[in-house]
C-alpha positions as CSV (number, residue, x, y, z in Angstrom):
1,M,16.7,-3.2,1.6
2,I,17.5,-0.9,4.4
3,I,15.7,2.3,5.6
4,H,18.0,5.1,6.7
5,V,16.8,8.3,8.4
6,V,18.9,11.4,7.6
7,S,20.6,13.0,10.6
8,S,21.6,16.7,11.0
9,G,24.6,17.5,8.8
10,E,24.5,14.1,7.0
11,T,25.3,14.1,3.3
12,L,24.4,11.6,0.6
13,W,28.1,10.9,0.1
14,Q,28.4,9.9,3.8
15,I,25.3,7.7,3.6
16,S,26.5,5.9,0.5
17,N,29.9,5.3,2.1
18,R,28.3,4.0,5.3
19,Y,26.4,1.3,3.4
20,A,28.9,0.8,0.6
21,V,26.5,1.6,-2.2
22,S,26.7,4.1,-4.9
23,M,25.2,7.6,-4.5
24,S,23.6,7.1,-7.9
25,S,21.7,4.0,-6.8
26,I,20.3,5.8,-3.8
27,V,19.3,8.8,-6.0
28,Q,17.6,6.5,-8.5
29,I,15.6,4.3,-6.1
30,N,14.3,7.3,-4.1
31,D,14.0,9.5,-7.2
32,L,15.8,12.3,-5.4
33,Q,15.2,15.6,-7.2
34,N,18.1,17.3,-5.6
35,P,20.6,14.9,-4.0
36,N,22.5,17.9,-2.4
37,Q,19.4,18.9,-0.4
38,L,18.5,16.2,2.1
39,V,16.1,16.9,5.0
40,V,16.7,16.0,8.6
41,G,14.3,13.2,9.3
42,Q,14.0,12.1,5.7
43,A,13.7,8.3,5.3
44,L,15.8,6.9,2.4
45,V,15.6,3.4,1.0
46,I,19.1,2.0,0.7
47,P,19.4,-0.5,-2.1
48,K,21.5,-2.9,-0.1
49,P,20.7,-6.6,0.5
50,G,19.3,-7.0,3.9
51,T,16.3,-5.6,5.8
52,T,15.3,-3.7,8.9
53,H,13.5,-5.1,11.9
54,I,11.6,-3.2,14.6
55,V,12.0,-4.9,18.0
56,K,8.8,-6.0,19.6
57,Y,8.0,-6.7,23.2
58,G,9.4,-10.0,24.3
59,E,11.9,-10.4,21.4
60,T,15.5,-11.2,22.0
61,L,18.5,-11.0,19.7
62,W,18.5,-14.8,19.7
63,S,14.9,-15.0,18.5
64,I,15.4,-12.3,15.9
65,A,18.6,-14.1,14.6
66,Q,16.6,-17.4,14.4
67,K,13.8,-15.7,12.5
68,Y,16.1,-14.3,9.8
69,G,18.7,-17.1,9.7
70,V,21.7,-15.0,10.6
71,S,24.0,-14.9,13.6
72,I,23.6,-12.7,16.6
73,S,27.0,-11.2,16.0
74,A,26.0,-10.3,12.4
75,I,23.0,-8.3,13.7
76,V,25.1,-6.7,16.4
77,Q,27.7,-5.6,13.9
78,S,25.3,-4.4,11.2
79,S,23.2,-2.5,13.7
80,N,26.2,-1.0,15.6
81,L,24.8,-2.2,18.9
82,T,27.1,-1.0,21.7
83,N,25.3,-3.1,24.3
84,P,23.6,-6.2,22.9
85,N,22.1,-6.9,26.3
86,L,20.0,-3.8,26.2
87,L,17.4,-4.3,23.5
88,Y,14.4,-2.0,23.7
89,P,11.0,-2.4,21.9
90,G,10.9,0.0,19.0
91,T,14.6,-0.2,18.3
92,T,15.4,-0.6,14.6
93,L,17.8,-3.3,13.8
94,Y,19.6,-3.9,10.5
95,I,19.5,-7.5,9.4
96,P,22.2,-8.4,7.0
97,A,21.6,-10.6,4.0
98,I,22.3,-14.3,4.0
99,T,25.5,-14.7,1.9
100,H,27.0,-17.5,-0.1
101,I,30.6,-17.8,-1.4
102,V,30.5,-19.5,-4.8
103,Q,32.5,-22.7,-4.8
104,P,34.4,-24.2,-7.8
105,G,32.1,-25.9,-10.1
106,E,28.9,-24.4,-8.6
107,A,26.1,-23.2,-10.8
108,L,23.4,-20.7,-9.9
109,W,20.7,-23.4,-10.1
110,Q,22.5,-25.5,-7.5
111,I,22.9,-22.5,-5.2
112,A,19.2,-21.6,-5.6
113,N,18.2,-25.2,-4.8
114,R,20.3,-25.2,-1.7
115,Y,18.6,-22.1,-0.2
116,G,15.1,-22.8,-1.5
117,T,15.0,-19.8,-3.8
118,T,15.1,-19.3,-7.6
119,V,17.9,-18.4,-10.0
120,Q,16.0,-15.3,-11.1
121,A,15.7,-14.2,-7.5
122,I,19.4,-14.5,-7.0
123,I,20.1,-12.6,-10.2
124,N,17.8,-9.8,-9.2
125,E,19.1,-9.5,-5.7
126,N,22.7,-9.3,-6.9
127,Q,22.1,-7.3,-10.1
128,I,23.8,-10.0,-12.1
129,T,24.0,-9.0,-15.8
130,N,25.5,-12.3,-17.1
131,P,24.5,-15.4,-15.1
132,N,27.1,-17.4,-17.0
133,L,29.9,-15.4,-15.5
134,I,29.9,-16.3,-11.9
135,Y,33.2,-17.5,-10.5
136,P,34.6,-19.2,-7.4
137,G,35.0,-16.8,-4.5
138,L,32.1,-14.5,-5.6
139,Q,30.0,-13.5,-2.7
140,L,26.2,-13.7,-3.4
141,A,23.4,-12.3,-1.3
142,I,20.7,-14.9,-1.0
143,P,17.2,-13.5,-1.1
144,R,14.9,-14.5,1.7
145,T,11.6,-16.1,1.0
146,K,8.9,-13.5,0.5
147,P,5.2,-13.9,1.3
148,A,3.0,-13.8,-1.8
149,I,0.2,-11.3,-1.7
150,E,-2.3,-9.7,-4.1
151,V,-2.1,-5.9,-4.8
152,N,-4.9,-3.7,-6.0
153,A,-4.7,0.0,-7.0
154,Y,-7.5,2.4,-7.6
155,T,-7.0,5.4,-9.9
156,Y,-9.0,8.4,-10.9
157,Q,-6.2,9.6,-13.3
158,P,-7.1,10.6,-16.9
159,S,-6.7,7.6,-19.2
160,A,-3.3,8.7,-20.6
161,G,-1.9,9.1,-17.1
162,A,-3.3,5.8,-15.9
163,V,-1.8,4.0,-18.9
164,Q,1.6,5.5,-18.2
165,T,1.4,4.5,-14.5
166,L,0.5,1.0,-15.5
167,N,3.5,0.8,-17.8
168,E,5.7,1.9,-14.9
169,I,4.4,-0.3,-12.0
170,G,2.0,-2.8,-13.6
171,H,4.5,-5.6,-12.7
172,L,3.7,-4.8,-9.0
173,L,-0.1,-5.0,-9.4
174,T,-2.6,-7.9,-9.3
175,Y,-5.7,-5.8,-9.9
176,F,-6.3,-2.4,-11.4
177,S,-9.5,-0.4,-10.6
178,P,-10.4,2.8,-12.6
179,F,-12.6,4.8,-10.2
180,A,-15.6,4.7,-10.8
181,Y,-18.8,3.9,-12.6
182,L,-21.4,6.2,-10.9
183,I,-24.8,4.5,-10.4
184,A,-27.8,6.8,-11.0
185,E,-31.1,6.3,-9.1
186,D,-32.7,4.7,-12.2
187,G,-29.9,2.1,-12.3
188,T,-28.0,3.5,-15.3
189,L,-24.2,3.8,-15.1
190,N,-22.2,6.9,-15.7
191,P,-19.0,5.4,-17.2
192,V,-15.3,6.1,-16.5
193,K,-14.0,8.1,-19.5
194,N,-11.8,6.2,-21.9
195,D,-11.5,3.2,-19.6
196,E,-11.1,1.0,-22.7
197,E,-7.5,2.1,-23.0
198,M,-6.9,1.5,-19.3
199,V,-8.3,-2.0,-19.5
200,K,-6.2,-2.8,-22.5
201,A,-3.0,-1.5,-20.8
202,S,-4.0,-3.5,-17.7
203,L,-4.4,-6.7,-19.6
204,S,-1.1,-6.1,-21.4
205,K,0.7,-6.1,-18.0
206,N,-1.1,-9.3,-16.8
207,V,-3.1,-7.1,-14.3
208,V,-6.7,-8.0,-13.7
209,P,-9.0,-5.1,-14.5
210,M,-11.6,-4.6,-11.8
211,M,-14.7,-2.6,-12.4
212,S,-15.4,-0.1,-9.6
213,V,-19.0,1.0,-9.1
214,T,-20.2,3.6,-6.5
215,N,-23.2,5.6,-5.4
216,F,-21.4,8.8,-4.3
217,T,-19.3,11.7,-5.5
218,S,-17.0,14.2,-3.8
219,T,-20.1,16.5,-3.5
220,Q,-23.0,14.1,-3.0
221,A,-23.2,11.6,-0.2
222,G,-25.2,9.1,-2.2
223,S,-27.5,8.0,0.6
224,N,-30.8,8.5,-1.3
225,V,-29.3,6.9,-4.5
226,A,-28.3,3.8,-2.5
227,H,-31.7,3.6,-0.8
228,T,-33.6,3.9,-4.1
229,I,-31.5,1.2,-5.8
230,L,-31.4,-1.2,-2.9
231,A,-35.0,-1.0,-2.0
232,T,-36.3,-1.5,-5.5
233,P,-35.9,-5.0,-7.0
234,E,-36.3,-3.8,-10.6
235,I,-33.6,-1.2,-10.2
236,R,-31.3,-3.7,-8.4
237,D,-31.6,-6.1,-11.4
238,K,-31.1,-3.3,-13.8
239,V,-27.8,-2.2,-12.1
240,L,-26.5,-5.8,-12.2
241,T,-27.5,-6.2,-15.9
242,N,-25.7,-3.0,-16.7
243,I,-22.6,-4.0,-14.8
244,L,-22.5,-7.3,-16.7
245,Q,-22.9,-5.5,-20.0
246,V,-19.9,-3.3,-19.2
247,M,-17.8,-6.2,-18.0
248,D,-18.7,-8.4,-21.1
249,S,-18.0,-5.6,-23.6
250,K,-14.9,-4.0,-22.0
251,G,-13.0,-6.9,-20.5
252,Y,-13.3,-6.3,-16.8
253,K,-12.9,-9.6,-14.8
254,G,-14.7,-8.6,-11.6
255,V,-16.4,-5.8,-9.8
256,N,-15.7,-3.8,-6.7
257,I,-18.9,-2.5,-5.1
258,D,-18.3,0.7,-3.1
259,F,-21.6,1.9,-1.7
260,E,-21.0,4.5,1.0
261,N,-23.2,6.5,3.3
262,V,-25.8,3.8,3.1
263,L,-28.7,4.5,5.4
264,P,-28.6,2.2,8.5
265,A,-32.1,0.9,7.7
266,D,-30.8,-0.3,4.4
267,R,-28.2,-2.7,5.9
268,E,-30.0,-5.9,5.1
269,V,-31.1,-4.9,1.6
270,Y,-27.4,-4.0,0.9
271,N,-26.4,-7.5,2.0
272,Q,-29.2,-8.9,-0.2
273,F,-27.9,-6.9,-3.2
274,L,-24.4,-8.3,-2.7
275,Q,-25.8,-11.9,-2.7
276,L,-27.7,-11.1,-5.9
277,A,-24.5,-9.7,-7.4
278,V,-22.6,-13.0,-6.6
279,D,-25.5,-15.1,-7.9
280,R,-25.5,-13.2,-11.2
281,L,-21.7,-12.8,-11.7
282,H,-20.2,-16.0,-10.4
283,P,-21.9,-18.2,-13.1
284,K,-20.2,-16.0,-15.7
285,G,-16.8,-16.4,-14.1
286,Y,-16.7,-12.9,-12.6
287,F,-15.7,-12.1,-9.0
288,V,-17.4,-9.7,-6.6
289,S,-15.5,-7.6,-4.0
290,T,-16.6,-4.7,-1.8
291,A,-15.1,-1.6,-0.2
292,L,-15.7,-1.3,3.6
293,A,-15.6,1.7,5.8
294,P,-13.1,1.4,8.6
295,K,-15.1,0.0,11.5
296,V,-13.7,-1.1,14.8
297,G,-16.8,-2.9,16.1
298,A,-20.2,-4.3,15.0
299,T,-22.2,-1.6,16.6
300,Q,-20.1,1.4,15.6
301,A,-22.5,4.4,15.0
302,G,-22.4,6.8,12.1
303,L,-23.8,6.9,8.5
304,L,-20.5,5.8,7.1
305,Y,-20.4,2.6,9.2
306,E,-23.8,1.2,10.3
307,A,-24.9,-0.4,7.0
308,H,-21.5,-2.0,6.3
309,D,-22.0,-5.5,7.8
310,Y,-18.5,-6.9,8.0
311,E,-19.6,-10.5,8.7
312,A,-22.0,-10.5,5.7
313,H,-19.5,-8.9,3.3
314,G,-16.8,-11.3,4.4
315,R,-19.2,-14.3,3.9
316,I,-20.7,-13.2,0.6
317,A,-18.0,-11.4,-1.3
318,D,-14.9,-13.0,-2.8
319,F,-12.8,-10.4,-0.9
320,V,-13.1,-7.0,0.7
321,V,-11.0,-3.8,0.7
322,L,-10.8,-2.1,4.1
323,M,-10.8,1.7,3.5
324,T,-8.2,2.2,6.3
325,Y,-7.5,5.9,5.5
326,E,-8.9,9.4,5.8
327,W,-8.5,9.8,9.5
328,G,-6.7,12.9,8.4
329,Y,-9.7,14.2,6.4
330,R,-9.2,17.1,4.0
331,L,-11.9,19.2,5.7
332,G,-10.9,18.2,9.3
333,P,-7.9,19.1,11.5
334,P,-4.4,18.0,10.7
335,Q,-3.5,14.4,11.7
336,A,-2.1,11.2,10.2
337,I,-4.1,10.1,7.2
338,S,-3.5,6.4,7.8
339,P,-2.5,6.0,11.5
340,I,-1.2,2.5,12.1
341,N,-2.8,2.3,15.5
342,E,-6.3,2.9,14.1
343,M,-5.7,0.6,11.1
344,K,-4.8,-2.2,13.5
345,R,-8.1,-1.8,15.4
346,V,-10.0,-2.1,12.1
347,V,-8.0,-5.1,10.9
348,E,-8.5,-6.9,14.2
349,Y,-12.2,-6.3,14.2
350,A,-12.4,-7.6,10.6
351,L,-10.4,-10.7,11.5
352,S,-12.9,-11.5,14.2
353,V,-15.7,-12.0,11.6
354,M,-14.0,-12.9,8.4
355,P,-10.9,-14.9,7.3
356,A,-7.6,-13.1,6.7
357,D,-7.4,-14.4,3.1
358,K,-10.4,-12.2,2.2
359,I,-8.9,-8.9,3.5
360,F,-7.1,-6.2,1.6
361,L,-5.5,-3.5,3.7
362,G,-6.2,-0.1,2.3
363,F,-3.2,2.2,1.9
364,Q,-3.4,5.8,0.9
365,I,-0.4,7.2,-1.0
366,Y,-0.8,10.9,-0.8
367,A,0.1,13.8,1.5
368,R,-1.9,16.6,3.0
369,D,-1.0,20.2,3.9
370,W,-3.3,21.9,6.5
371,K,-3.1,25.6,7.4
372,I,-2.7,26.1,11.1
373,P,-4.3,26.9,13.4
374,H,-7.0,24.9,11.7
375,V,-10.3,26.7,11.0
376,K,-13.4,24.4,10.8
377,G,-14.3,23.7,7.2
378,Q,-11.0,24.9,5.8
379,E,-9.8,22.4,3.1
380,A,-6.3,20.9,3.2
381,E,-4.2,20.6,0.1
382,T,-3.6,17.1,-1.2
383,F,-0.5,16.1,-3.2
384,S,2.2,13.4,-3.4
385,P,4.8,12.4,-0.8
386,Q,7.4,13.6,-3.2
387,E,5.8,17.1,-3.1
388,A,5.8,16.9,0.7
389,L,9.6,16.3,0.7
390,R,10.0,19.2,-1.8
391,R,8.2,21.6,0.6
392,A,10.3,20.4,3.6
393,V,13.4,21.2,1.6
394,K,12.0,24.6,0.4
395,Y,11.1,25.7,3.9
396,G,13.9,24.1,5.8
397,A,11.6,21.9,7.9
398,A,12.9,19.0,9.9
399,I,10.7,15.9,9.4
400,Q,9.4,14.3,12.6
401,Y,7.9,10.8,13.0
402,D,5.0,10.0,15.3
403,A,5.7,6.6,16.9
404,T,2.0,6.0,17.8
405,T,0.6,6.5,14.3
406,Q,3.8,5.5,12.5
407,S,3.5,8.5,10.3
408,P,5.9,11.4,9.3
409,F,4.9,15.0,9.6
410,F,6.5,18.5,9.7
411,R,5.5,22.1,10.2
412,Y,6.6,25.2,8.3
413,V,5.7,28.9,7.8
414,D,5.2,30.1,4.3
415,E,6.2,33.4,2.7
416,K,3.0,35.1,3.9
417,G,3.6,34.1,7.5
418,Q,1.0,31.3,7.4
419,G,1.7,28.2,9.4
420,H,1.3,24.8,7.9
421,E,1.3,21.2,9.1
422,V,2.0,18.4,6.6
423,W,1.3,14.7,7.2
424,F,2.5,12.2,4.5
425,E,3.9,8.8,3.9
426,D,7.5,7.7,3.7
427,A,9.6,4.5,3.7
428,R,9.1,3.9,7.4
429,S,5.3,4.3,7.3
430,A,5.1,2.0,4.2
431,Q,7.2,-0.6,6.0
432,A,5.0,-0.4,9.0
433,K,1.9,-1.2,6.9
434,F,3.7,-4.0,5.1
435,N,4.7,-5.5,8.5
436,M,1.0,-5.4,9.4
437,V,0.0,-7.3,6.3
438,K,2.6,-10.0,7.2
439,D,1.7,-10.1,10.9
440,Y,-1.9,-10.7,10.2
441,N,-1.4,-12.8,7.0
442,L,-3.8,-10.6,5.0
443,R,-4.6,-11.3,1.4
444,G,-3.1,-8.1,0.2
445,I,-2.9,-4.4,-0.1
446,S,-5.1,-1.9,-1.9
447,Y,-3.8,1.5,-2.9
448,W,-5.8,4.7,-2.9
449,A,-4.9,6.1,-5.3
450,L,-2.4,6.0,-8.2
451,G,-1.1,9.3,-9.6
452,Y,0.9,10.4,-6.6
453,P,4.7,9.8,-7.0
454,Y,6.0,7.7,-4.1
455,P,9.0,5.7,-5.3
456,E,10.1,4.4,-1.8
457,N,6.8,2.6,-1.5
458,W,7.2,0.6,-4.8
459,A,10.8,-0.3,-4.0
460,L,9.8,-1.6,-0.6
461,L,6.7,-3.4,-1.9
462,R,8.9,-5.3,-4.3
463,D,11.4,-6.0,-1.5
464,N,8.9,-7.3,1.0
465,F,6.5,-9.4,-1.2
466,S,6.1,-11.6,-4.1
467,I,3.2,-10.2,-6.1
468,K,0.7,-12.7,-7.3
469,K,-0.3,-12.6,-11.0
470,L,-3.6,-14.2,-11.8
471,M,-3.4,-13.8,-15.6
């Protein structure tokens, strides 16, 4: 697929003509609410075989052509390069699909074998409705090999909404994590309401239900709860017994332990608790994962970070979820929520102490709207990327894109004269995160959190990766 950024005065009709795809297909894949109202700077996913490539330092057209298996001239033509000798880092190139002209007597299975792909992949890439009706001379786009990753998604949606979301995108998930079972100081668990229906829907989509347990709420930091549990052997055992009881009775296949704001002094007992969890759960066939605050070094100070021992978690747990989001905090000043430059620092530190195949990159899929100038303690409004686009349309705001953080944003003034600054996610920022997963060969992606419409993300996720199914 190709990502197109809307220019001033550009219409959907012009864009569809440029890429030779129907307007309806662009409307559908981006879920455009009003196709006649595009916003300058809006990133659209174009459902056309091919992909985009951001030029990196040291790359040449020859090396890029070799990487994608196409000719230099094809890239020059597709990207409308006026001077192929001037290739700057950061330039977006359009890489055309590999094409094959069907020869007399050829079958799809033969073509698939030739290119090392599958019949179904060719059918999907070319939207073939009847595989038996291919004919000599037909031009087929050959899908490139995609890296296989695992995908997790947390949700705090009500049961009915979570089930609906699973029905819509369950084919793109490996794990599904209702958030969360809250652990009390005495080791009892406050359950997720009606999670039985969520687990049932998850299993019906061959998605692994992962139990999420935590010590904190939006109003309580949870430090004292964590200390009481971790420092008391009887309560630690009770917590694990209760986790096992829930998993056995409801069908969860593993657990994600999300202890946050753990006191620095409790770092070692937290590690011990994780080892106890593995020792209790592994013999029963369950996996253990953890959620880690976004650290950039072993000695990083702060209540959120100090007790999270990356080396120990990477060694003990089956995998970890890096919570690489919330730089743009709802109570802080406006900024990118998941800035790619900061995410890279976290990933590179994690890779220094644990293997890549244990790391899930955290990806938030919501937008935030801050009033400006920002007043300390004033809370930003949180909503979906789709709502962000709606507001840009409503207030006639041009979308800008910050190259450092790889994040879109815009500003507007509302009916009361109040200024606003909105940071959100679009096709470009999603692709930047997917590129990072590929560049570092990470195990997968973990979304926080379902319930925020973001169609471009799911289209690009499907285009970039083959999603592993473990059931």
